[in-house]
C-alpha positions in Angstrom: 117.5 129.1 184.5 115.1 126.5 184.1 114.5 122.8 183.1 111.7 121.8 181.7 110.8 118.7 179.2 111.0 119.4 175.4 108.3 119.6 173.2 107.9 119.2 169.3 108.0 122.6 169.0 111.5 122.8 170.6 112.6 121.1 168.0 114.4 123.7 165.1 115.8 125.3 168.2 117.4 122.1 169.6 118.4 121.4 166.0 120.2 125.2 165.6 122.2 124.4 168.9 123.1 120.7 167.9 124.4 121.6 164.7 126.2 124.6 166.0 127.8 122.4 168.7 129.0 120.2 165.9 130.9 122.6 164.3 132.7 124.0 167.3 133.5 120.5 168.8 133.9 118.3 165.6 136.0 120.7 163.4 138.4 118.6 162.4 136.8 115.1 163.5 134.2 115.3 160.7 134.4 116.9 157.5 134.5 120.3 156.9 132.1 119.5 153.5 129.4 117.9 156.4 130.2 120.2 159.0 130.0 123.5 156.5 126.9 122.6 154.1 125.2 119.5 155.6 125.0 119.5 159.7 122.1 121.7 160.1 119.8 120.1 157.9 121.2 116.9 158.8 120.4 117.7 162.4 117.2 119.1 161.9 115.9 115.9 160.1 117.5 113.8 163.2 115.5 115.9 165.8 112.2 116.1 163.5 112.5 112.3 163.5 113.2 111.9 167.5 109.7 114.1 168.0 107.6 112.6 165.4 108.7 109.0 165.7 109.7 108.9 169.5 110.3 105.3 171.5 108.5 105.0 174.7 111.5 105.4 176.9 112.5 108.1 175.4 113.2 111.4 177.6 114.2 115.2 176.2 114.8 118.1 178.8 115.9 121.3 177.5 117.5 124.4 179.7 116.4 127.7 179.0 117.5 131.3 180.2 115.1 133.7 179.1 114.0 133.0 175.8 117.4 131.4 174.9 117.5 127.3 174.6 120.9 127.0 176.8 121.0 123.1 176.7 119.3 120.0 175.9 119.9 116.2 177.0 118.2 113.2 175.5 117.9 110.0 176.8 116.6 106.3 176.6 115.8 104.6 180.0 116.3 101.3 180.4 118.1 101.4 176.6 120.9 98.5 177.4 120.0 95.3 180.3 123.4 95.9 182.0 124.5 99.5 181.0 120.8 101.1 181.6 120.1 104.5 180.5 121.2 105.8 177.2 122.2 109.2 177.1 122.0 110.0 173.7 122.7 113.7 173.5 123.8 116.3 175.5 125.2 119.9 174.4 125.1 123.1 175.6 125.2 126.3 173.4 128.7 128.2 173.6 127.8 131.1 174.7 126.5 129.3 178.2 129.4 126.8 178.5 131.2 126.8 182.3 128.1 128.1 183.9 126.8 124.3 185.1 124.0 124.1 182.7 125.2 120.4 181.7 125.7 119.3 185.0 122.4 120.4 186.1 120.7 118.5 183.1 123.1 115.4 183.9 121.8 116.0 187.8 117.8 115.7 186.4 118.1 113.1 184.2 120.2 110.8 187.3 117.2 111.8 189.3 114.8 110.6 186.7 116.6 107.4 186.2 116.5 107.0 190.0 113.1 107.0 190.5 111.8 105.2 187.1 114.4 103.0 186.0 115.1 99.6 187.1 118.5 99.5 186.1 120.6 102.9 187.9 122.9 102.9 185.5 124.0 105.7 182.9 126.4 105.0 179.4 127.0 107.6 176.9 129.5 107.4 173.4 131.9 110.6 173.1 134.2 110.8 170.5 137.8 109.8 171.4 139.1 113.6 169.8 136.3 115.5 172.3 138.6 116.2 174.9 136.5 118.6 176.4 133.3 116.5 176.8 135.6 113.3 178.1 137.3 115.7 180.9 133.4 116.9 181.5 132.4 113.5 182.0 135.0 112.2 183.9 134.1 115.0 186.3 131.1 113.6 187.1 132.7 110.5 187.7 132.0 108.7 184.3 134.4 105.9 183.0 135.9 105.2 179.9 135.1 101.8 179.7 135.8 100.8 175.9 136.6 102.2 172.3 134.7 101.8 169.2 134.0 103.2 165.9 131.1 105.7 165.1 129.8 106.2 161.7 129.0 109.8 161.4 126.5 111.0 159.2 127.5 112.4 155.4 130.4 110.3 153.6 133.1 111.0 156.5 135.0 108.0 157.8 134.5 106.5 161.0 135.7 108.0 164.1 136.7 106.6 167.4 134.7 106.8 170.2 134.6 105.6 173.8 131.8 104.2 175.5 131.6 106.2 179.4 129.1 104.3 181.6 128.1 105.0 185.5 127.3 102.1 187.3 124.6 103.9 189.4 123.0 107.3 188.4 124.1 108.2 192.2 127.6 108.8 191.3 126.5 111.6 188.9 124.5 113.2 191.9 127.5 112.8 194.2 130.0 114.3 191.9 128.1 117.3 191.4 126.9 118.0 195.2 
């Protein structure tokens, strides 16, 4: 497995993995209509925008096994003055979960933050009903710090989410080692 910076040519593969991940993780959380009929187009549009209108502090890495895209992570360095770098997305293909890919992507981000960001903190948002993701982040020393509401794409109702944070990227690296 290798991790490398993403390129615009990866947008469609990232969008497909993202849509498939949402179909599995958000089943029963987001509307069946959205997940069944709209999520692929929605995620493709979102990733095309991320690549075509990238902010200066945006970084995206992909994990690959042979020709397969197995996971990706997207961050915004020093996005928040006190919380630090925002982890916008972390997804691993269902067939590759449990193999350490998510942990390796998080390690890549933690190293990058330590070398490139003024604030060493990390934070992300995770849906309250996504227990698997919460266990993953807690296993990496992430702490839920507040609940809030997220308006998903499509016509669904707001869903509760947790903001998880790490006061320093080294906490992620220590949890992995």
